[in-house]
N, C-alpha and C positions, 0 to 999 in steps of 0.2 A: 541623149547625152546631156542636153541642157537641164532636164529635170534631175538627172543624176548628179550633175555638177552643182546645181543649186542645193540639192540635199546635202551634198558633201560640205558645201560652204556653211550651211546652217549648222551642221553637226560639229564642224571644226570650231565654230564660235562657241557651241555648247560645251566643248571639251575643255574650255578654260575653267578648270575646277575652282579657281580662286577669283572668278569675276564677281563684282559686287552685286548685291540684291537691291532693288528699288528702295529708296530711303523710307517711304511711308510704311511699306510692308515689313521692311527690316526692323523698324522701330517697334511695331506692334508685336512682332514675333519675339524680339529681344526682351520686351517687358514680360511676356509670358514665360519665356525661357528662364530669365533671372528669378522670377517668382518660384518656378518649379525647382530651380537649382537650390534656392534657399530652403525651400520646403524639404527637398531631398536631403540636404545636409543635416537639417534638424531631425529628420526621420532616422537617419543612420546614427546620429549621435545619441538620441534618446530611446532608440529601439522602437520607434513608432512604426506601425504597420499601415502605410498609406499606399493606395493603388496609383502611384505616380507612373505615367508612361515612361518606360525605359527600354533600352536596347541591350541585349545580352549576347555577347560574341562567344560562340562555341565552335569547337572543332578539334581535330587531332593535333598533337604536337607537330610543329614544322609545317603546318598547313597555311601559314602566312598571316595569322591574326596579329602578331606584333608589328609586322611590316605595314599592315593595313592601318593600325593605330597611328603609327608615325606619319603615314601619308595623310590621314585625316587631320592630324595636328599641324602638319605643314613644316615640321622640323624633326630632326633625329635626336634621340637621347639614349641610344644603345639599349633600348628596353629588352632586346632579345638576349643580351649578354647576362642579365641578372636572372633569367629564367623564372621571373616572378609568376608567370602563368602556370607553372607546375605545382605551386604550393598555396597561393593566396590570390583572390581576385583583386583586380584594380578597377575602381570606379573612376572613370575619367570624365570630368565635366569640362567640356570645351566651350569657351565663351568668345564669341566674335567681338573684339574690341578694336575698332579702327585706329585708336590712338596708341595701341600697344604695338610698336614696330618690331620689338623683340619679344620673344615668348616669355611670359611671366607665370611661373608655376608655383603653386602653394599647396601644401599638404594639410589636410584636416588633422587636428590633434586626436590621438586615440582617446575614445570615450568622452569626446567633447565636440560641440558644433563649431568651435573656433578654428581658424586656419593660422598656420605659422607664417614665418617670414618668407618672402618670395625666393625661389631658387632659380638661378639664371642658367648655369652651365648644365649641359646635358649629362656629363659624367656625374655631377653631384646628384641629379635626379635618380640616376641608376643606383648610385651608392645608397641613397636614402631608402629606396624601395627594398634593396637587399637587406639593409640593417633592420628595417621595421619588420620585414618578413621573418628574419632569423629570431629577433627578440620575442615576437608574438608566439611563434611556434615553440620556442623554448619555454615560454611562460605556461602555455597550455599543454606542453609535453605531447605534441602531435606532429605528424608529418605534413598535414595540410590543414587549412582552416577556411571556413566560409565567410569569415569576417573580412570585408574588403578594406583595402587601402584607398582612401578618397583623395584624389588629386584634381585640383582646379587649374586649368590652363587658360590664360587670357592672351589672345594673339589676334593680330589684324588679319591673318591668313588662315584661320581655322573657322569652321562653321559653328553655329549654336547647336551643340549635339552632346548627348550624354550616353556613354557606352560603358557597360560592365564587362571587362575582359576577364574571362574565366580560365582556370587551369586547363591546359590542353589534355585531351584524352591520350592515354598511353596503354600499351598492352602489357608492359612489364616494368616493375619498379627499378629505379636506378640503383646502383651500388650504394649501399649504406642506408637505403630507405626500407621501411617495412614492406613485406610482400603484398599486403592488402592496399597499398597506396593507389593502384589503378582503380580498385573498387570504390575507395573513398572519394577519389576525384570524380568518378562517374556519378556517385550518389550526390555529391555536393553540387555539381553542375545541374543535375536534374532538379534539385531543390531551388536553385536560383532561377531556373528557366521555367518552372511550372506555373507560377502566378500568371493569371490570364492577362494582366495589364502590361506584361513585358513582351517585347518583340524579340524573336530569335534571329541572330545573324550567324548562319551556319556556313563555315568555310570548308572547302574540300579541294585538294589539288586536281588540276586538269588531267594529270596522268592516271588518276584513279577512275575506273569505269563505274557507272552507276550500279551495275549488277553485282559488283564486288566491293561496294562501299562498306567500310567497317563500322562507321558511326551513323549511317543514315537510319538504321533501324532504331537506334537510341533516340534520335530526333523524332521519329514517328511515335515512339512511346509517349513523348512529351506533347507533341502536336500532330495527331494522326493525319489531319487533312492539310497540313502546312498553311493553315489559315493565318497564322501570325508568324510565319517563318520566312525569312529572306535568305535564299540560297545563293552563295557566292562561289563561283569556280575560280580559284586562285591560280596564279602562275600560268595563265592562259597562253602566253607566248610559247611555252614548251610544246603546245599541241599544234601550233600553226603549220609546222612543216609536214604534218600528216594529211593536210587537205590539198587536194589537187582540183577538185570540181565543186561547183556550188551546191549540188545536192548533198554532198558529204558534210559540208559546213552546216546546211540547214537541218539535217538529221541530228547532228551532234548538238546544235544550239537548242533544238526543240526538246531534247531529253525525253522524247515520247516513250510511254510505257513504264516509266519509273517515277515520275514526279506528278503526273496528272496533267490534264489539258489546261487548267487554269494557273499552273505554277510556272513562272518564268525565272530561271536563274540569271544572275549577273555574271559576266565573264570579265575578269580583271587581271591585269599584269602590272607589276611595279618594277622600278629600276633595280637591276641586280648589282650595280656598283655600290659596294659598301665603303668606298674610300672616303676620305675627309673632303667634303664639299660644303659650300655655304648653304644656308637654308634656302636662299633664292634659287641656287642651282638645283637643289633637291626638288623643289616644286616644279621647276622647268623640266627636269627629267621625267617627272610623273606625267606632265601634260604631253611630252614628246612620245612616251610609250603608248599612250592612247592613240595618238595620231598614227604612229607606225603600225599598230595592229589593224586599224581600219584601212590603211593604205595597202597592207599585205592582203587583206581579204578582198579588196576591190581589184587590185592589179595582178596579184599572183595566183588567184584562184579562178579557174575557168568558169565563166558565167557569173562570177561574184556570189552574192548571197542575198537573201530576202531582207533588204535594209529596212523596209517599212515595218516588218514584224520584229526584227531582232536588234536593230541599231540602238534603240533606247536602253538596251541591256548590256551593251559592250563598252568597257572602259571604266576607269576609276571615277572620272568626272560624273558619269551618269549615276553610279552607285551613291556618290556623296550627295548629289542633289536629291536623289530619291529618299535617302535616309533623313535628310534635313526636312524635306517636305512631309514625309510620313510622320515624323515626330511632331512637327508643327500641327498637323491635322489632328493627331491624337491628343496633343496638349489642349487644343481648342475644344475637342469633343469631351474631354475629361474635366474641363473647368467647372461645370455646374456640380458634378458629383464630388469633386475635390472641395469645392466651397462648402457643400453640405457636410462633408466629413470633417472639415476643419472646424466648423461651428459646433459639431458634436464633440470633438476632442477638446475644444476650448471649454465647453460646458463641463465635461468630465474632469478636466484639470482644476477648474474652479471649485468643483465639489470636493476633490481631494485636498485642495488647499484649505477649504472650510473645515474638513475633518481634522487636519493637522492643527489648525488654529484652535479648534475646539479642544483638542487634547492638551495643547499648550496652556490654554485657559483653565482647563480642568485641573492641571497640576497645582494651580494656585487656589483652587476652590475645593477644599477637603470635604466639606459637608455635602456638596453635590456628588462627589465621587463616592462617598459612603452610601448615600441614598441609592445611587445607580447600582453599586456593587451588591448591596443588600437585596434589592429587588431582583437582580440577576440570580443571586444564590437561592433566594426563595423560590424563584421560578424553576430552577434546576431541581430543588428538593420536591416541589409539587409534581414535576414530571416523573421523578423516581418513584414516588408513591403511586402514581397512576400506572406505571409499568408493572409494579409489584401486584397491584389489584387486578390487572388484566388489561392489555391493550394490544392493538394490531397495527399501530402506527408509531414509528416508521415501518416500512414493509419488512415483514419477517423473512421473506425470501432473500433480502439483501443483508439485513442486520442480525438475523437469528443464527443460531448454531445448532448443529446436530450433536448427539452425544459424543461421537468420535472427535469432532472438532473441539468440544469443550475439554475432553480429556487431554488432547494434544496441547492446546493452548494454555491450559492450567498447569501443565507439567505433571499431572497425576493420571497417567495412562491406564492404570489398573488399580484394583483394590488389593491391599496387602493381604497375603495369605489365601487369596482366591485364585485357584488354578484355572478355572474356566472363565471365558469371557462373559461379562454381564451385559445383556442387551435388554434394557427395559422397554416398556411399551412406548411407542412414539419416538424411538431413538433416532429414526431417520428424518424426522421433521425438524425444521429450523425454528427453534423456540427461543424466547428470551423472557426476562422478568419473572413474574410469579409462576408462569407455566414451566419455565426452565427450572425454577427452584423445586417445584413439586416433582418434576421428573428426576432430579438428583435425589430427592428424598426417597422416591420409589426405588431408584437404583441402589441406594444405601440399604434399604430393607432386603432387596434381592441378594446383595452381596453378603449381608450379615447372616441370612438364613441359609446361605450356601456353605457356611463353615460349620463343620461338625467337631465334636471333641476329639482332639488328636490322640493317637496311640500313646500309651504310657508304658514305660519299661517296667519289668518286674521288680527291679531294684528300687525304683521310685515308689512303687506301691508298697513294697515291703517296709521301706523306711518310714513311710507315713503311717501305715496301719500298725506296725509294731510299736511305734512311739505312742499312738493313741491307746493301744492295749496296755502299755506299761503304766499309763496314768490311772488305769482302773476304770470302772464304769461299764455300762452295757451298750454304748453306742459306737464302738470302735469302727465297725465296717461302714456304717452310714456316714459317720463323721469323716473318715478317711476318703470316701468317694466324694463327699462334698468339698473337701479341701482340694482334691485333684481338679474338680470342676471349676472351683473358684480361681485356682492358679491358671488354668487353661483359658478361662474367660478374660482374665486380666492380660494375659500375654497375646491373645489372638483378636480380641475385640477392641482393645485400645487403639491399635493402628488404624482400624477401620473408622473409628470415631474421629480420629485426627484427619483422615482423608476426607470424610464427609464434611467437616468444617471448612477445609481448604476449598473443596469443590463448590460449596455453597457461597463462600466468600468470593470466589471467582465470578460466579453468576451475578452477584450484586455489584462487583466492581465494573462489570461490563455495562451496567446500566448508565454509567456516567456519560459515555459517548452517545447513547441513545437519547438521554435526556437533553444533551446539548443539541442534537439534531432536531428533536421535537421543539425545542425552544426557538430554533431558527425558523421552523416551518409553521408554528402555531402561534396564535395570540396567547401571550402569557396570562395566567390568572392574575398576575400583578402587572399593572400597566407600566410600560417603560418605553422610552423612545427607541425605536429600532436602530440598532447599530451603536447604541451608547457605549457598550463595553467591547465592541469589536476592536481588535488590534492591541488590547492590553494583555500581551502574552504573559507577563509576570503574574497578573491577577488570575488568569485562567489556569496557569500552572499551580498557583497556591491553592485555588479552589479544588483542583483535581487531587492535589497532594493531601489536602484536609479530608476530602471524601474517602480516599483510599485508606488514610490513617483511621478514620472512623470505622470502616468495614474491618480493617485489621484488628482493631480493638474488640469489635463484636466477635470476630473469630477467636481471638484469644480468650475472651470471656466464655464463649460457648464451649471451648475445649476444656476449660476448668470446670464448667457446669456438667458436661457429660462425663468427665473423669470422676467427678464427685458422685454422680449416679452409679457409675461403674464400681467405684469403691463401696458404695452402699449395698448394692446387690451382691457383691462378692465378699462382704464382711462376714466374719465368723458368727456375728450376732444377728445376721439377716435371717429371716424366716423363709426366704424365697425357695430354698431347696426342700423345705418341708411344708410349703403352703399347699394344702390339698384343695383350697377353694379355687385355685387357678387351674384352668384346663391344661391338659398335657400339650406338649409342643408339636404333636404330630400334625395338627391342622396348619401350622405355619412353617413346617420344617423344609419346605421346598419353595423355590422362587416361583415356579410355574403354577403353584397353588394360590398365588395371590391374585385375586380377581379384580381388584380396583386399587386406585391410588390411596384412598382413605381406608384406614384400618379401624375396626371397632372390636373391642375386646368383649368376649362373652363372660360376663361377670355373674352368671346364674349359679345357684347353689349346687354343690356336688351331692353325690349320693351319701346316704347315712353312713355307709361302710367307710367312705373316704374321710368323712368327718371324724369318725371314731379313730381312724388311724393317726390323726393329728393330735388326739387328746393324750394326756398323760396316762401312763399305765395304771396308776392307782385309781381305782374306781371311786365314784362318789359313795358316801356312807350309806346311801339308801339303795345302792345297786350291788349286785353280786359281781365278783371278779371272775371273768370267764377266760377260758383258754383261747388264744387267737386261732382263727380258722375253724373253730368248732362251736356249734350252737350249744348253749347251756341247757341242761335239762330243766324243764319247768319246775319251779318250786324248790329246787335243790340249791342250797347255799353252803359253800365251803367255809369252815372256820380256819383260822390261821394255823391251828395245830394239825389240821388235815392236809395242809399244803406240803408238798414234798420237793426236795431239791432235785433238779434234772440231772440226768446222767452226764458226766463229763465226756465230751467227744474226744476221739483220738486225733492227734495232730495230722495224721495222714489221711483222714477221711475227707471225701469230697463233700460239697455242700448238701447233696441229696441225703447222704448218711446222717449229717447233722440234723437235717429236717426230719429224718426218720426218728431220731432220738426224741425230737419235740413231739411228734405225733404219738410216739410210744408212751411217753410219760403223761401226755394229756394234762399238763399242769402249766401254770404261768411260769415264765422264765424270770425268776426273781433272784436277786443277788443274795449270796449266802449270808452276807453281813447284814441283811435286812434293809438294803437301800430302799428308799421310798419311791424311786422313779426307774423306769426302763427307757432305753433309747427309742427314739422315734423310728417308726417303720416307714419304708418307702411305699408310696402310693402304687397300688397295683400288685403288691406282694411279690412272691417269687424269690426273695432273698433269704439268706440264712439268719438264724437267730443271733443278734448281736450279743445277747447275754452269754450264749454258748461260746461265741468267739472270744469273749473277754475272759472266760475261764481257762481257755487254752490259747494263749497268744502266739505260740510257736507252731501254728498249723502250717501245712506245706503249700508252697507256690510252685512246686516242681512240675506239675503236669499242666502246661499252659493250654494245650489243645483240647483237653477233656471238657466236655460240656458240663457246666455246673461247677467247675473248679472255682476256688476262691479268687484267683486272678481275673477270670472271665466275669465273675459276679461283680467285682468291684469296678471293673472297666464299664460294665453295663450300667451300673448305678451312676458312675461319673458322667457317662454320656447323657443320662436322663437329667441329672442335675444341671449339666452344661446347657442343654436345650431349654430348660426352664429359666435359667439365668439369662440366656440370650433373648428369650421371648419377652420376659419382663422388662429387660433393658430397652428393647426396641419399641415395644408397644406401650409401656407405661411411662418410661422415663425419657429416653433420648429424643424421640420424635417431637414430643411437646416442648422439650428444652430447646431443640434447634429452631423450631418455628417461633417460639416466643423470644429466643435469644437473638435471632437475626431480623425477622420481619417486623416485629412490634417496634423495636428501636428505630428502624428505618422510617416507619410511618410517623412515629411520635417524637423522636428526639434528634433526628438528623439536622433539621434547621437550627435547633438550639446549639448543637455541638459545633456546627460549622460557624455559626455566628460568634460563639465564644472564642473560637480559635482565630478567626479572621478579623473580626470587627471589635472585639473587646480589648483593644490595644491602643496605645498612644498614636497620635496623628503621625508622628515621625516613623513609627514602625509600620503603620498602615500604608503610608506613602511609598515604602520600600517596594511594595508589590506593583506599583505603577511607575515609579521613577527609578529605574535601575541605573547603576553607574554609567554615565555617558549617554543615558536615554534622551535627556533634554538636548544635548548637543546633536544627537542623531536626528531628532525631530526638526531642529533648526536647520540642519544641513539639508534634510529632505524638503523643508519648506523653501529654502533658497533655490534648490534645484528646480522645484515645481514652478516657482515664480519666474525663473529664467526661461523655462520651457514655455510657460504661458505667454511671456512677453514675445518670444520669437514666433509662436504660433499665431498670436494676435496680430503681429506684424504681417505674417503671411496671409492671414485672413483678410486684412484690409487691402492687401495687394490683389488678392483674388476677387474681392468685391469690385474693385476698380476694373479689373479685366472683364468681369462679367458684365459690367455696365457698358464697356466698349464693344463687347460682342453683340 
């Protein structure tokens, strides 16, 4: 009994939660605590991420967090009535000040490290917490917020302690709140409790069994081994009546099987009387509850309990001292790392200040800005040229695009008039620069060769052919077919040329971002101080705009150029439809017949027969005039008096009959009026005599389906002419025009064009890119803010250096 009584007396003295600490130890701890408090205030004000040891109180709503805060403060301020824990955290900095006989509370200004005027009355504190919470949530339009309200409480009866009181866990949103409020609270609490430098103070009511705890699993997700978790069983007095024997108390206090062997929870009860009492009476009630609980366990429980094992964990006084000692220990352990981090941050802020001062100085030095800007622009142009010539840096896997991605991002998902999907070689590879340009060119060829001459109505054929026949001459059929082919080429190939220009322009525009990335990661060909132009948003925007404008001008010029080539090959004066030196279109008529990206035209001479078909029908004076399709008899020369007029064909005869008339007469089809020329024949033969057609312009188009009819013949000729126009346009004109129109200017004229637009201007206009309206004021404001932050951090640094020396 003597040992038990001595133990009781010792613990009773220890339960005086507000007993003073030895002066020397208290002074050392207070200096560290004040240093951390100032650093913490600066960190929250400026958004600094500093690993300051902190305690985060977590738990379900109504588990007693607010009452615990009031007990730690040593006075009541009706914190539970404002329900601030459900919507916004409260960072409570408690400072033990023996000279402050009445609590002195101050709130840190929003977005500032400064504190406002002291608030004395408890009701005023509650009102201010409520108003700040409502104003902030209204501003951000949310139901909860992770930004804490910082409150500093200086009092002679509170410990040196900092606690972040978080919103309480809830299962269901209150009336008027969004349904996802519980999930938002849980997510916010986890984000606040996850940093490893923070201690978790987890509260749970004693009436809840460990096996049915709603929030214990959430705490395990944050801290699986409870290494930095302090578990507090609140409202412990509600459980006392269930204990009758000592083994029951010991089993409950051990929490075996749920928390692990090395985890010891604290068991706390606080006064239930919420009536108006003085602060002194409130503190006395807290101490009395601790005494009453221990008395009950000793006197009213048979056999008592294991005091040696569990007594240090029972009562609010034990919890308070443990928290203060644990925080003091962590402050001491963290001091060296905090000192090193402060030195690093002070150095970084000094660099930021130097950068801003450099910008402010540069605004008054136009020549320096011009030089830096020109070097930067030249470097970008050099990288663009390198990307066009072929490069694999930056990584194509990240920066390149597939054909489908190019189509989607450029806004041209398909080729006009092409029904089938065009999938060029390497379409699945991520390419950029010159490789992507060549792939689009290949895709353009595939798309063009997939278009055939569209069907033509009989009425259109009749209108064109009869009009030609009415003008007289012997080339009505061929000329009509050529006119149909030219019209089809203008209608169907022009949109494809437009799309090709847009797609190629998109490929070149994409190079700007790649050039910027290369400029950041490579040494520029033009030496410049790294970071010289960083931060000049206006200049970078102007440079991008000028580059895009340059590419747009190239696209516009190329459109005009390819349209000019299209107009040339579809002109009535063009010889494309009659050029027998150019091979037929069969070798290029299908996309899958293209074997490589590069195309080489076969310009070899054609057969003598094809050459003859392109000559005028009037023979040279030293040669005889022979009938087409029939070899002349050797040595036999026809005189003009021996030439006969061919038989006039019937309007209803098909083309075979007309050809029969030609074979039957075995003479040249010459005009009755003695015209000197005949119409050109189509390479490959098979058509009817144009001279015969011209003699009877009102031949029949009635039988469309019959082989060899006039309608089928003219459609066949038009398709051949269309294929030849298409081939000449793609192989001889458009490809070279697009390459020279896009790539050559990018290599040779890009820097000159950008220089003229950006730098060949007055100083005033040049400075508009760097000094936007209000930019100087913004820089000055940023400079002042950084100077203020540097001053505070430097002050904290000096304090921590002194603390480190004392340690």
